[in-house]
N, C-alpha and C positions, 0 to 999 in steps of 0.2 A: 701328641696331642697333650696338652697341660687339662688336667682333670680337678682343678682348683675352681673351686663354685666361685662365678664372678659377682662383680656387685653389680646389680642391675639398676639400670636409671630410674628416678623418678620421673613421675609426669609433672608434679607442683615444685620440684627442686626436693633438695633433703631440707626435711623438716627439723625446724628447732626446738621444736619445744620436747621436753624428755619425760618418763616416767615409768611407772612399772606394770606390766602385762603377767595376771597370776601369781600375786601374791599369796591367793591360796585356789584352791580348787574352785570356789563357790564365784572367782571372777570370772569364769571362763563359762557361760552355758548354753550348749545347742539342744535346739528342738528339732527333731526330724520333722517333715513335713511330706507324710505319704498321699498319691494321688488316689486312695480310696479306703475303705474302713473295709475289715474284716468279715465277711458277710455270715458267718454264724455256723456255720456248718461247711464240712470238706473233712479231708485227709490230715491238713498241716494245723497244727497249734500255732498260732502268732502270740507273741508274748511281749508286750510294751513295757519296757525296764528304764528305771532313773540307775544311771549308773555313774559313781564317784572314783575319780582315779585308777580306773581299769581301761584296757584298751579291748577294742570289740573283738578281738579272735581269742582272748582269754574268754571272754562271758560265755561264746561260743561252744568253746572247748567244756567250761562247765556246764553249760545245757545240755551237751550230747552224755557228759556224763550222770547228771541227773535220771535223764530220758532214757540212758540205756543204748543209746543208738551211735553209727558212725557220726565221726564229726562233719561229714559231707551231706548227710540229711539234717546239717543245721543250717541257716541263710538269715540273710541280712542285706539289708537295700545301700548299705553303704557303710564304709571304715570311719568311727567319731575318734575324737582327741582322748588321749589317756587323762592326759593332765586338765581335767573338766568336769563340769557335772552334766552330762548327755543324757538325751531321752529319746531310744530309739525302740523299733520293732526289731524282734528275731522270728525266724519261723523254724517251725521242729516240724517234719515229716514223723506223725505217728497215727498210720492207718487204723479206722475203726471208731467206735463211739465213745470211747473211755471218757470220762469228765475226769479232772485235772484242777486241783482246788487249790496247790502249788503253795500250802501253808508250809510246807517243811522243806521247802527250795529256800536254802541257805548257803547264799555265794557272798563273800565279804565284799562290801562297797556297791550292792545292788539291790534296788528296790523293784519289786514288781507292782505295777502301777494298773494294769489289765492285763486279759487275756480273751480270744476267741478265736473259734475255727475257721478254716478258710478252705477255699478251693481249689487255690492255684499258689505254686511255690510263691516265696517272697524273694525275687531275684535281685543282683547287682546292679543298682541303676534303677529300681524302679521307685524312683520318689522324686517330687518336685524340687525338693529344696531344703534348707535348712534356716531357721531364724535362731540369732545370736543375742544373748545379752552380755556385754563385756564390760565389764569394771576396771577402768585404768587408776592407777593410784599415783601420789606424789606428782603431779601435774605439774610442769611448769611451762611457763607462757601459754597458758591457758586459752588467754584472747584470740591467738595465732590458731590456735588448734581447734576453734569454732569456725575461722574463718575459711580454713582447708575444708571442716567438713562441709559446710555449705558447699564447694566448691566439687566435692567429690559426687556429694547429693546431686548435683546440678549434670555434671559432665562423667559421673564414674572414674574409676582408677583401671590401669593396664591390668589383665586378667593372668597373671603371672602363675605360674603353680608356685605353692607353698613351699618352704625352706624344708618342710617333711616331708617333701616330694623326694629328696635328695638325699635323705639320710643324715646321720650326726655327722656334723663336717664334711658335708658332701659325699659320703663314701660308697652312696649308690653309684656314683660316676665313673669311682675308681672299679667297683666290681664288674659295671658294664661292659669297661672296654676290656677287662680281664676275660669276661663273657665271648666277646668278638673277637679275642685272641685264641680262643679256642677251650679256654676252663668248663666243665662240665658243672652243671648245676642242676642237681636232679628235683629239688624243691621246685616244684611248678608257680608257689605264690612268690617264691625269692626271684626267680628266674622274670616273672614277670615286672616285679617293683624294680629290678635295673631295667630291663627294657622301657619300662616307662619313662624313668627316671634319664636316660637316653634322649628319647622325645621332646619330653618336658625341656631340655636343656637347650636344645635346637628352637621349640617354639618360644620360650623364656628370650633368648639370644634376638631372634626377629623380632618381637616387641622391643626390646632394649635398643637395635639398633636403629627403629624405627622412630621411636622418642628422640636421639641423637640426631637424625637428619629429617626434627622436625614435622614427620607425615602421619605421626601416630593416629590422629584424628582427620587428617588428609586424604580423601580418596586420591588415587592415581591409576592413571590407565593401567587394566588388566589385575586390578584388585579383585579380589572372591568374596562377596558380599552373602552375608549371611541373615533370612529374615528374622525377626524378632520372634521368639516366643517356638522357634522350629529348629532345625539342623540344616532347613532346604538353602541349596547356595546357587547362587548366580556370578558368573562373569561381568565385570563392568569393564569391556573392552576399552571404552570411552569414557569418560567422567564430563557429566551434565548437572545441571544446576536442580534436577530432579533426585541421582543420586546422594548431591550434597545435602539438602534439604532432608532426603528420609532418614539421612545418617545421623543429623541434628536431632531430627525430631524421634530418634530411637527407634524408629521402625527398620532397620537393617543393622547391621554392624561388619567391621571389616573382618578378616581372618587372618590365621597365620598357619603355616605347614605343621601338621602332627608326622613325621616324614615317616615315610615307607614306601614299597615296591611301586612303582610305576610314576607316572609323569606329573610335574606338578601343575594344579589346576589354574592357577595363576597364570597369565601371559605379560608380555611386553615389557614395561620397564619393573615393575614388581615382579617378575619372575627372575628376571635378573638379579633384582635386589636379594630376592630369598635362595638362592643358589650362591649368591657371593657368600651370605652368611653362614648357610649350611654348611660350606668348602671349608670351614674352622673347624669341622669336627667330622671328616671325612669318615673315618672309622666306623662312626656312627652311621652315617646314611650308608656306608657299603653293610655294615652288620643288619640293620635291622630289618632288609626286605628278606633278611635269611630265615628269618624266628617266623616269616609268615604275615609281615605287618604291612598294610598299605598306607599309602597317602591319604591322609584324611585334614579337614579343616577344625579349626577351634576359633570361636572369636576371641579378638586381641581387647575389646572391652569389658568391665566387668561394670554392671550398675547394681545399686543397692536401692532394696523396696522397702515400704514401711519404715521410714528411717527414723528415729527418736534421738535425742541427745539430752543429757541432763548434768548440768556442771555445781559442784558444791564445791566452798571452800573461798581460798584467794589465788588472785593469779596466776602467784608463783607455789603455790601447794593445793592442786584441787585434786578432788575425785571426779572422774568422767564416765559415765555409763552411758553406753552408746546400746542400740536396740536395732537392728536391720534384717532381712531377708536377703539371701544367697540363692541362685539355681544350683542344680546337682552339679558337684564337678568343681565349685571355686573355692577359693580359700579367706577365712576371714582375715588372718594376716597381712593380705595382699592389701586391703583395705587399712588396715591399722597402720604399715608401714609408710604410706602418705600421710597418715599425720600426725606421727609419735616417733622420736629415736627413742626405742621401747627396750628396756632390758627383761627378758621373759626368766623370770625366777625361777621358773619349774625345769629349765633348759639349762640355769646354772648348777642345779640341783643334781640334774643329772648327767653332768658332767664333773660333778666332783667325787 
């Protein structure tokens, strides 16, 4: 099997605008949105931090050292970009009623914004989503970027897993193949990353080929639909005007498989289509079920919320500031790739 990461199709065609992403950390800002606020009492101390240039796992490890607890007693709702300024919550299991002023908490690149106790652990996935503020610099053909932005706001983008899911130069794909060939990986988090990369590659490829077949946003007999705002799904064995209207109104979304054990939920034409795409990665299809993963579905369209755009400069040398919100588990770079043929300067630095 070819483990090279393919070039996935664009929904609106390859962008003609060029520019820089993340010329500096402050150009990529992320604000976590939890579905609740700490209640003020309980065994878990929640700490809201602003981190610059550090990854989530590093901060969690430093917090474990500060509080003198095992690393598995520090939790967070989701991983955040390293090359960015991000605000997120961490939870530390510290039973008792001790008060912490945190004035001596000193971690490079970390600023404590707030803290409060809570009666439940902060678990992975326990967030509504993230708000992004992205600054794009040296943008050419800004007028075309703005036109695409309005199309993205109206119709969404492919819900691809971002390139960071696959590791540097797609290295997690190679690691996944080794894992399925019998290589032992003791580190549970690394093993999970490799398994996720394998599932994500199949998912992305299904979207890619739906775009090529001109059925990305065209419901087809046997499609599995997901209700907006929930993970509830149903099979549309036959497509009628109601299904099409609900899709256009963003009341439902089409889905693609997150591969694992069991039968595909899709039927008829789409089931055959998905099986054909997945057969290109047969080693992954055979290997994923052996690690306890089951068939799931994920929506193929990603819609931005609370969108805004500001453009300054000339059409051939602009600074563009985009703000928007995305649901948990989605990637801001999948939005940007439809707007701009960008150079990520932090990636260039990390490869140097």
